[in-house]
TORKOL-4160 file (C-alpha; in steps of 0.2 Angstrom, whole numbers, padded with zeros to 4 digits, m for minus):
337
<pt num="1" X="m0018" Y="m0113" Z="m0034"/>
<pt num="2" X="m0007" Y="m0118" Z="m0020"/>
<pt num="3" X="0001" Y="m0106" Z="m0009"/>
<pt num="4" X="0018" Y="m0113" Z="m0011"/>
<pt num="5" X="0019" Y="m0107" Z="m0029"/>
<pt num="6" X="0020" Y="m0089" Z="m0022"/>
<pt num="7" X="0036" Y="m0092" Z="m0011"/>
<pt num="8" X="0053" Y="m0086" Z="m0015"/>
<pt num="9" X="0068" Y="m0085" Z="m0004"/>
<pt num="10" X="0074" Y="m0068" Z="0002"/>
<pt num="11" X="0089" Y="m0066" Z="0014"/>
<pt num="12" X="0087" Y="m0051" Z="0025"/>
<pt num="13" X="0101" Y="m0041" Z="0017"/>
<pt num="14" X="0090" Y="m0037" Z="0003"/>
<pt num="15" X="0076" Y="m0029" Z="0013"/>
<pt num="16" X="0079" Y="m0010" Z="0012"/>
<pt num="17" X="0080" Y="m0003" Z="0030"/>
<pt num="18" X="0080" Y="0016" Z="0025"/>
<pt num="19" X="0075" Y="0026" Z="0010"/>
<pt num="20" X="0088" Y="0033" Z="m0002"/>
<pt num="21" X="0094" Y="0051" Z="m0001"/>
<pt num="22" X="0085" Y="0055" Z="m0016"/>
<pt num="23" X="0068" Y="0047" Z="m0020"/>
<pt num="24" X="0070" Y="0046" Z="m0039"/>
<pt num="25" X="0087" Y="0037" Z="m0038"/>
<pt num="26" X="0080" Y="0021" Z="m0034"/>
<pt num="27" X="0083" Y="0007" Z="m0047"/>
<pt num="28" X="0070" Y="0003" Z="m0060"/>
<pt num="29" X="0066" Y="m0014" Z="m0067"/>
<pt num="30" X="0056" Y="m0014" Z="m0083"/>
<pt num="31" X="0046" Y="m0030" Z="m0085"/>
<pt num="32" X="0037" Y="m0035" Z="m0101"/>
<pt num="33" X="0022" Y="m0044" Z="m0094"/>
<pt num="34" X="0020" Y="m0054" Z="m0110"/>
<pt num="35" X="0038" Y="m0060" Z="m0114"/>
<pt num="36" X="0045" Y="m0059" Z="m0097"/>
<pt num="37" X="0060" Y="m0049" Z="m0103"/>
<pt num="38" X="0068" Y="m0036" Z="m0091"/>
<pt num="39" X="0078" Y="m0020" Z="m0093"/>
<pt num="40" X="0087" Y="m0011" Z="m0079"/>
<pt num="41" X="0087" Y="0007" Z="m0076"/>
<pt num="42" X="0084" Y="0021" Z="m0063"/>
<pt num="43" X="0067" Y="0028" Z="m0058"/>
<pt num="44" X="0072" Y="0046" Z="m0064"/>
<pt num="45" X="0073" Y="0038" Z="m0082"/>
<pt num="46" X="0055" Y="0031" Z="m0081"/>
<pt num="47" X="0050" Y="0043" Z="m0095"/>
<pt num="48" X="0059" Y="0033" Z="m0107"/>
<pt num="49" X="0047" Y="0019" Z="m0106"/>
<pt num="50" X="0031" Y="0030" Z="m0106"/>
<pt num="51" X="0022" Y="0037" Z="m0121"/>
<pt num="52" X="0013" Y="0054" Z="m0124"/>
<pt num="53" X="m0005" Y="0051" Z="m0118"/>
<pt num="54" X="m0001" Y="0038" Z="m0105"/>
<pt num="55" X="m0011" Y="0040" Z="m0089"/>
<pt num="56" X="m0003" Y="0038" Z="m0072"/>
<pt num="57" X="m0015" Y="0035" Z="m0058"/>
<pt num="58" X="m0009" Y="0040" Z="m0041"/>
<pt num="59" X="m0016" Y="0035" Z="m0024"/>
<pt num="60" X="m0016" Y="0052" Z="m0015"/>
<pt num="61" X="m0020" Y="0044" Z="0002"/>
<pt num="62" X="m0011" Y="0051" Z="0017"/>
<pt num="63" X="m0002" Y="0040" Z="0030"/>
<pt num="64" X="m0007" Y="0046" Z="0048"/>
<pt num="65" X="0005" Y="0044" Z="0063"/>
<pt num="66" X="m0007" Y="0031" Z="0070"/>
<pt num="67" X="0006" Y="0021" Z="0081"/>
<pt num="68" X="0004" Y="0024" Z="0099"/>
<pt num="69" X="0015" Y="0018" Z="0113"/>
<pt num="70" X="0007" Y="0016" Z="0130"/>
<pt num="71" X="0007" Y="0007" Z="0147"/>
<pt num="72" X="m0007" Y="m0004" Z="0154"/>
<pt num="73" X="m0013" Y="0006" Z="0169"/>
<pt num="74" X="m0015" Y="m0009" Z="0181"/>
<pt num="75" X="0002" Y="m0017" Z="0178"/>
<pt num="76" X="0013" Y="m0005" Z="0168"/>
<pt num="77" X="0015" Y="m0017" Z="0154"/>
<pt num="78" X="0020" Y="m0009" Z="0138"/>
<pt num="79" X="0006" Y="m0009" Z="0125"/>
<pt num="80" X="0008" Y="m0004" Z="0106"/>
<pt num="81" X="m0008" Y="0002" Z="0098"/>
<pt num="82" X="m0011" Y="0005" Z="0079"/>
<pt num="83" X="m0027" Y="0016" Z="0076"/>
<pt num="84" X="m0035" Y="0008" Z="0060"/>
<pt num="85" X="m0051" Y="0017" Z="0059"/>
<pt num="86" X="m0059" Y="0032" Z="0067"/>
<pt num="87" X="m0077" Y="0029" Z="0072"/>
<pt num="88" X="m0090" Y="0040" Z="0081"/>
<pt num="89" X="m0089" Y="0046" Z="0099"/>
<pt num="90" X="m0070" Y="0044" Z="0101"/>
<pt num="91" X="m0071" Y="0026" Z="0097"/>
<pt num="92" X="m0058" Y="0018" Z="0086"/>
<pt num="93" X="m0054" Y="0001" Z="0078"/>
<pt num="94" X="m0036" Y="m0003" Z="0084"/>
<pt num="95" X="m0023" Y="m0016" Z="0082"/>
<pt num="96" X="m0015" Y="m0020" Z="0099"/>
<pt num="97" X="0001" Y="m0028" Z="0103"/>
<pt num="98" X="0003" Y="m0039" Z="0113"/>
<pt num="99" X="m0015" Y="m0044" Z="0112"/>
<pt num="100" X="m0015" Y="m0057" Z="0125"/>
<pt num="101" X="m0011" Y="m0044" Z="0139"/>
<pt num="102" X="m0027" Y="m0034" Z="0137"/>
<pt num="103" X="m0044" Y="m0037" Z="0143"/>
<pt num="104" X="m0061" Y="m0028" Z="0140"/>
<pt num="105" X="m0061" Y="m0014" Z="0153"/>
<pt num="106" X="m0042" Y="m0011" Z="0153"/>
<pt num="107" X="m0036" Y="0006" Z="0152"/>
<pt num="108" X="m0020" Y="0010" Z="0143"/>
<pt num="109" X="m0011" Y="0027" Z="0147"/>
<pt num="110" X="m0003" Y="0037" Z="0133"/>
<pt num="111" X="0006" Y="0052" Z="0140"/>
<pt num="112" X="m0008" Y="0062" Z="0149"/>
<pt num="113" X="m0022" Y="0053" Z="0139"/>
<pt num="114" X="m0029" Y="0035" Z="0139"/>
<pt num="115" X="m0040" Y="0023" Z="0130"/>
<pt num="116" X="m0051" Y="0010" Z="0137"/>
<pt num="117" X="m0054" Y="m0007" Z="0129"/>
<pt num="118" X="m0072" Y="m0009" Z="0124"/>
<pt num="119" X="m0072" Y="m0025" Z="0114"/>
<pt num="120" X="m0060" Y="m0038" Z="0108"/>
<pt num="121" X="m0063" Y="m0044" Z="0090"/>
<pt num="122" X="m0049" Y="m0057" Z="0088"/>
<pt num="123" X="m0034" Y="m0056" Z="0076"/>
<pt num="124" X="m0026" Y="m0043" Z="0087"/>
<pt num="125" X="m0040" Y="m0030" Z="0084"/>
<pt num="126" X="m0051" Y="m0022" Z="0097"/>
<pt num="127" X="m0063" Y="m0007" Z="0099"/>
<pt num="128" X="m0057" Y="0006" Z="0111"/>
<pt num="129" X="m0063" Y="0022" Z="0117"/>
<pt num="130" X="m0051" Y="0037" Z="0119"/>
<pt num="131" X="m0054" Y="0050" Z="0133"/>
<pt num="132" X="m0054" Y="0064" Z="0120"/>
<pt num="133" X="m0053" Y="0066" Z="0101"/>
<pt num="134" X="m0042" Y="0053" Z="0093"/>
<pt num="135" X="m0036" Y="0065" Z="0080"/>
<pt num="136" X="m0029" Y="0076" Z="0094"/>
<pt num="137" X="m0021" Y="0062" Z="0103"/>
<pt num="138" X="m0013" Y="0055" Z="0087"/>
<pt num="139" X="m0006" Y="0073" Z="0083"/>
<pt num="140" X="0002" Y="0074" Z="0100"/>
<pt num="141" X="0009" Y="0056" Z="0103"/>
<pt num="142" X="0007" Y="0047" Z="0086"/>
<pt num="143" X="0022" Y="0039" Z="0078"/>
<pt num="144" X="0025" Y="0033" Z="0060"/>
<pt num="145" X="0017" Y="0016" Z="0057"/>
<pt num="146" X="0032" Y="0008" Z="0049"/>
<pt num="147" X="0030" Y="m0010" Z="0042"/>
<pt num="148" X="0036" Y="m0024" Z="0054"/>
<pt num="149" X="0051" Y="m0029" Z="0043"/>
<pt num="150" X="0058" Y="m0011" Z="0045"/>
<pt num="151" X="0069" Y="m0012" Z="0060"/>
<pt num="152" X="0076" Y="0006" Z="0058"/>
<pt num="153" X="0065" Y="0017" Z="0069"/>
<pt num="154" X="0074" Y="0033" Z="0065"/>
<pt num="155" X="0064" Y="0036" Z="0048"/>
<pt num="156" X="0058" Y="0054" Z="0046"/>
<pt num="157" X="0039" Y="0054" Z="0044"/>
<pt num="158" X="0039" Y="0063" Z="0028"/>
<pt num="159" X="0049" Y="0049" Z="0020"/>
<pt num="160" X="0035" Y="0036" Z="0024"/>
<pt num="161" X="0024" Y="0047" Z="0013"/>
<pt num="162" X="0022" Y="0052" Z="m0005"/>
<pt num="163" X="0025" Y="0070" Z="m0010"/>
<pt num="164" X="0008" Y="0072" Z="m0016"/>
<pt num="165" X="m0002" Y="0064" Z="m0001"/>
<pt num="166" X="m0018" Y="0074" Z="0001"/>
<pt num="167" X="m0030" Y="0067" Z="0013"/>
<pt num="168" X="m0037" Y="0051" Z="0020"/>
<pt num="169" X="m0032" Y="0039" Z="0034"/>
<pt num="170" X="m0019" Y="0026" Z="0029"/>
<pt num="171" X="m0010" Y="0015" Z="0041"/>
<pt num="172" X="0003" Y="0009" Z="0028"/>
<pt num="173" X="0011" Y="0019" Z="0014"/>
<pt num="174" X="0007" Y="0018" Z="m0005"/>
<pt num="175" X="0025" Y="0013" Z="m0008"/>
<pt num="176" X="0025" Y="0013" Z="m0027"/>
<pt num="177" X="0023" Y="0032" Z="m0026"/>
<pt num="178" X="0038" Y="0035" Z="m0014"/>
<pt num="179" X="0049" Y="0037" Z="m0030"/>
<pt num="180" X="0041" Y="0052" Z="m0037"/>
<pt num="181" X="0048" Y="0070" Z="m0035"/>
<pt num="182" X="0040" Y="0086" Z="m0040"/>
<pt num="183" X="0053" Y="0089" Z="m0053"/>
<pt num="184" X="0051" Y="0071" Z="m0060"/>
<pt num="185" X="0032" Y="0074" Z="m0061"/>
<pt num="186" X="0034" Y="0091" Z="m0070"/>
<pt num="187" X="0046" Y="0083" Z="m0083"/>
<pt num="188" X="0034" Y="0069" Z="m0086"/>
<pt num="189" X="0020" Y="0081" Z="m0088"/>
<pt num="190" X="0030" Y="0091" Z="m0101"/>
<pt num="191" X="0033" Y="0075" Z="m0110"/>
<pt num="192" X="0014" Y="0073" Z="m0112"/>
<pt num="193" X="0011" Y="0061" Z="m0098"/>
<pt num="194" X="m0006" Y="0063" Z="m0089"/>
<pt num="195" X="m0008" Y="0062" Z="m0070"/>
<pt num="196" X="m0025" Y="0056" Z="m0062"/>
<pt num="197" X="m0029" Y="0052" Z="m0044"/>
<pt num="198" X="m0039" Y="0041" Z="m0033"/>
<pt num="199" X="m0039" Y="0037" Z="m0015"/>
<pt num="200" X="m0038" Y="0020" Z="m0006"/>
<pt num="201" X="m0035" Y="0021" Z="0013"/>
<pt num="202" X="m0022" Y="0007" Z="0016"/>
<pt num="203" X="m0024" Y="m0004" Z="0031"/>
<pt num="204" X="m0010" Y="m0014" Z="0041"/>
<pt num="205" X="m0018" Y="m0030" Z="0035"/>
<pt num="206" X="m0009" Y="m0027" Z="0018"/>
<pt num="207" X="0006" Y="m0035" Z="0027"/>
<pt num="208" X="m0004" Y="m0050" Z="0033"/>
<pt num="209" X="0002" Y="m0066" Z="0023"/>
<pt num="210" X="m0009" Y="m0078" Z="0015"/>
<pt num="211" X="m0011" Y="m0094" Z="0027"/>
<pt num="212" X="m0023" Y="m0105" Z="0017"/>
<pt num="213" X="m0015" Y="m0119" Z="0007"/>
<pt num="214" X="m0026" Y="m0114" Z="m0008"/>
<pt num="215" X="m0025" Y="m0096" Z="m0011"/>
<pt num="216" X="m0043" Y="m0094" Z="m0017"/>
<pt num="217" X="m0049" Y="m0098" Z="0000"/>
<pt num="218" X="m0040" Y="m0083" Z="0008"/>
<pt num="219" X="m0051" Y="m0069" Z="0014"/>
<pt num="220" X="m0044" Y="m0052" Z="0010"/>
<pt num="221" X="m0046" Y="m0037" Z="0020"/>
<pt num="222" X="m0057" Y="m0022" Z="0015"/>
<pt num="223" X="m0051" Y="m0004" Z="0013"/>
<pt num="224" X="m0060" Y="0012" Z="0010"/>
<pt num="225" X="m0059" Y="0020" Z="m0007"/>
<pt num="226" X="m0064" Y="0036" Z="m0017"/>
<pt num="227" X="m0064" Y="0041" Z="m0035"/>
<pt num="228" X="m0072" Y="0057" Z="m0041"/>
<pt num="229" X="m0084" Y="0058" Z="m0056"/>
<pt num="230" X="m0071" Y="0070" Z="m0065"/>
<pt num="231" X="m0057" Y="0058" Z="m0063"/>
<pt num="232" X="m0067" Y="0043" Z="m0068"/>
<pt num="233" X="m0073" Y="0051" Z="m0084"/>
<pt num="234" X="m0055" Y="0057" Z="m0088"/>
<pt num="235" X="m0048" Y="0040" Z="m0086"/>
<pt num="236" X="m0062" Y="0032" Z="m0096"/>
<pt num="237" X="m0060" Y="0045" Z="m0110"/>
<pt num="238" X="m0041" Y="0042" Z="m0111"/>
<pt num="239" X="m0044" Y="0023" Z="m0111"/>
<pt num="240" X="m0057" Y="0024" Z="m0125"/>
<pt num="241" X="m0045" Y="0035" Z="m0135"/>
<pt num="242" X="m0031" Y="0022" Z="m0134"/>
<pt num="243" X="m0020" Y="0029" Z="m0120"/>
<pt num="244" X="m0012" Y="0016" Z="m0108"/>
<pt num="245" X="m0019" Y="0017" Z="m0090"/>
<pt num="246" X="m0004" Y="0014" Z="m0078"/>
<pt num="247" X="m0008" Y="0012" Z="m0060"/>
<pt num="248" X="0005" Y="0018" Z="m0048"/>
<pt num="249" X="0004" Y="0004" Z="m0035"/>
<pt num="250" X="m0007" Y="m0011" Z="m0032"/>
<pt num="251" X="m0019" Y="0001" Z="m0022"/>
<pt num="252" X="m0023" Y="0011" Z="m0037"/>
<pt num="253" X="m0025" Y="m0005" Z="m0047"/>
<pt num="254" X="m0037" Y="m0011" Z="m0033"/>
<pt num="255" X="m0048" Y="0004" Z="m0034"/>
<pt num="256" X="m0050" Y="0005" Z="m0053"/>
<pt num="257" X="m0053" Y="m0014" Z="m0055"/>
<pt num="258" X="m0066" Y="m0013" Z="m0041"/>
<pt num="259" X="m0076" Y="0001" Z="m0048"/>
<pt num="260" X="m0076" Y="m0007" Z="m0065"/>
<pt num="261" X="m0081" Y="m0024" Z="m0059"/>
<pt num="262" X="m0095" Y="m0017" Z="m0048"/>
<pt num="263" X="m0103" Y="m0005" Z="m0062"/>
<pt num="264" X="m0096" Y="m0011" Z="m0078"/>
<pt num="265" X="m0087" Y="0006" Z="m0081"/>
<pt num="266" X="m0078" Y="0019" Z="m0071"/>
<pt num="267" X="m0089" Y="0031" Z="m0061"/>
<pt num="268" X="m0087" Y="0043" Z="m0047"/>
<pt num="269" X="m0091" Y="0034" Z="m0031"/>
<pt num="270" X="m0084" Y="0029" Z="m0013"/>
<pt num="271" X="m0086" Y="0013" Z="m0003"/>
<pt num="272" X="m0076" Y="m0002" Z="0004"/>
<pt num="273" X="m0067" Y="m0014" Z="m0007"/>
<pt num="274" X="m0062" Y="m0032" Z="m0003"/>
<pt num="275" X="m0058" Y="m0036" Z="m0021"/>
<pt num="276" X="m0045" Y="m0051" Z="m0021"/>
<pt num="277" X="m0035" Y="m0051" Z="m0037"/>
<pt num="278" X="m0026" Y="m0068" Z="m0041"/>
<pt num="279" X="m0021" Y="m0077" Z="m0057"/>
<pt num="280" X="m0036" Y="m0079" Z="m0068"/>
<pt num="281" X="m0043" Y="m0061" Z="m0065"/>
<pt num="282" X="m0048" Y="m0052" Z="m0080"/>
<pt num="283" X="m0041" Y="m0034" Z="m0079"/>
<pt num="284" X="m0052" Y="m0022" Z="m0087"/>
<pt num="285" X="m0044" Y="m0005" Z="m0084"/>
<pt num="286" X="m0025" Y="m0005" Z="m0081"/>
<pt num="287" X="m0013" Y="m0008" Z="m0095"/>
<pt num="288" X="0003" Y="m0006" Z="m0084"/>
<pt num="289" X="0008" Y="m0005" Z="m0066"/>
<pt num="290" X="0022" Y="0004" Z="m0056"/>
<pt num="291" X="0025" Y="m0006" Z="m0040"/>
<pt num="292" X="0038" Y="m0011" Z="m0028"/>
<pt num="293" X="0045" Y="m0029" Z="m0024"/>
<pt num="294" X="0033" Y="m0038" Z="m0013"/>
<pt num="295" X="0034" Y="m0051" Z="0001"/>
<pt num="296" X="0032" Y="m0070" Z="m0001"/>
<pt num="297" X="0015" Y="m0077" Z="0002"/>
<pt num="298" X="0007" Y="m0059" Z="0001"/>
<pt num="299" X="m0009" Y="m0054" Z="m0008"/>
<pt num="300" X="0001" Y="m0041" Z="m0017"/>
<pt num="301" X="0013" Y="m0054" Z="m0024"/>
<pt num="302" X="m0002" Y="m0064" Z="m0030"/>
<pt num="303" X="m0009" Y="m0048" Z="m0038"/>
<pt num="304" X="0006" Y="m0044" Z="m0048"/>
<pt num="305" X="0007" Y="m0062" Z="m0053"/>
<pt num="306" X="m0011" Y="m0061" Z="m0060"/>
<pt num="307" X="m0006" Y="m0046" Z="m0070"/>
<pt num="308" X="0011" Y="m0052" Z="m0077"/>
<pt num="309" X="0011" Y="m0071" Z="m0075"/>
<pt num="310" X="0018" Y="m0079" Z="m0059"/>
<pt num="311" X="0033" Y="m0086" Z="m0069"/>
<pt num="312" X="0038" Y="m0069" Z="m0075"/>
<pt num="313" X="0036" Y="m0061" Z="m0058"/>
<pt num="314" X="0046" Y="m0074" Z="m0049"/>
<pt num="315" X="0060" Y="m0075" Z="m0062"/>
<pt num="316" X="0061" Y="m0056" Z="m0062"/>
<pt num="317" X="0063" Y="m0057" Z="m0043"/>
<pt num="318" X="0077" Y="m0069" Z="m0045"/>
<pt num="319" X="0086" Y="m0057" Z="m0057"/>
<pt num="320" X="0083" Y="m0043" Z="m0045"/>
<pt num="321" X="0092" Y="m0053" Z="m0031"/>
<pt num="322" X="0107" Y="m0056" Z="m0043"/>
<pt num="323" X="0107" Y="m0038" Z="m0047"/>
<pt num="324" X="0106" Y="m0033" Z="m0028"/>
<pt num="325" X="0090" Y="m0023" Z="m0030"/>
<pt num="326" X="0082" Y="m0017" Z="m0013"/>
<pt num="327" X="0066" Y="m0025" Z="m0008"/>
<pt num="328" X="0049" Y="m0019" Z="0000"/>
<pt num="329" X="0043" Y="m0002" Z="0006"/>
<pt num="330" X="0060" Y="0008" Z="0005"/>
<pt num="331" X="0066" Y="m0003" Z="m0009"/>
<pt num="332" X="0068" Y="m0002" Z="m0028"/>
<pt num="333" X="0054" Y="m0001" Z="m0041"/>
<pt num="334" X="0047" Y="m0011" Z="m0056"/>
<pt num="335" X="0037" Y="m0005" Z="m0071"/>
<pt num="336" X="0026" Y="m0019" Z="m0078"/>
<pt num="337" X="0021" Y="m0014" Z="m0095"/>
């Protein structure tokens, strides 16, 4: 399929630059993935569209304050560093901006600490060595890794985090989960909705657009995932008994479909997934998806198009613009069912 099929025009005014005062007050578009029909509501009313026994699968990954601001020791040039993965011996995989200003052996000063560039890997990435434990440095100097389209830098770190974040090392938020509150989860449980959890540590490459003219030629990024044996068995049991499995976010979708594709069923496991879901994909686990509105040319837009048909998704996005929905990370939400 041609990349141009996954473009839509989005004026900047639609991009939400800050979260709402109350998470659950975001708007909710309910899209019937078979007919393309849409309804409009608010997220706090999502229970109206769910049934007793439905299973919501949450991604409980935690977003770390992995954005570091430093200066190149030799020249004083400003350097921005995003720690993507922690490795052994104080080594980390990082995304560095501006990439052209650093060379192997350069030292970047961050407060009273520093890192040394060990190896450049291309695409803005490099292996670096910190002078002490990276976790300690991130806790002292790390900032919220807001997406590049968010220009408002005064966002409190707890708002770029789900209320149920547990552990993990994500450099981007599982934004579909941002709309949940403790009271809403409690009310849904009282209605008979089941909550299950997995983990996928989200990387900054989630914002990297597809650049190949044929979308099938795109190479997708890999991300670490984990699902416990207990959760795998629970989800499988509910699915077998006729419950709908509804993923909260494209990240939860990716884990569930990755594991089923690899083993033919859900099982407790951990690993890395580079599963690329585009139209023609045969979904084996999920029956519904809660998701935000995604960027043009993105793998996430392609994924939801695979689930609900490209025409339905793009039409729903046009309706969303006419109704002044808010887009992307701090924007409004869609329930595809």
